[in-house]
C-alpha positions in Angstrom: 0.0 0.0 0.0 2.7 2.5 0.9 4.8 1.5 -2.1 1.8 2.3 -4.3 0.9 5.6 -2.5 4.5 6.9 -2.5 5.1 5.6 -6.0 2.1 7.6 -7.3 3.1 10.8 -5.6 6.8 10.7 -6.2 7.3 9.4 -9.7 10.2 11.4 -11.1 9.1 13.4 -14.1 5.5 12.5 -13.6 4.3 14.9 -10.9 6.0 18.0 -9.7 6.6 18.5 -6.0 3.7 20.3 -4.3 4.3 23.9 -3.3 4.0 24.8 0.4 0.4 25.6 1.2 -1.1 23.9 -1.9 -3.9 21.3 -1.7 -2.9 17.7 -1.6 -4.0 15.6 -4.6 -6.8 13.2 -4.1 -5.8 9.6 -3.2 -7.2 6.5 -1.5 -5.8 4.3 1.2 -7.0 1.4 3.3 -7.6 2.2 6.9 -6.8 -0.2 9.8 -10.0 -2.0 9.3 -9.5 -2.6 5.5 -11.9 0.1 4.4 -11.0 2.4 1.5 -10.8 6.1 2.6 -10.3 8.9 0.1 -8.9 12.3 0.7 -11.9 13.8 -1.1 -14.2 12.3 1.6 -12.3 14.2 4.2 -12.2 17.6 2.5 -12.8 20.4 5.1 -11.7 18.2 8.0 -8.2 18.1 9.6 -6.4 15.0 8.5 -3.3 13.4 9.9 -1.6 10.6 8.0 0.2 8.2 10.3 2.3 5.5 8.7 3.8 2.7 10.7 4.5 -1.0 10.0 1.8 -3.5 10.8 2.6 -5.5 13.9 4.7 -8.7 13.4 5.5 -7.8 9.8 8.8 -7.0 8.2 9.6 -3.4 7.5 
């Protein structure tokens, strides 16, 4: 999941870096319960992305 998310955001030559203060592009991720959450669903709310390895998994 993170590989996909970061791969989409940081492909060299594909997307420029975001300027400070600009809006984040829409994306979707799986939450801790396996549900898909999109940034568009959360527009207007404060959002914190917290990445950490799942328990008992490598990485």
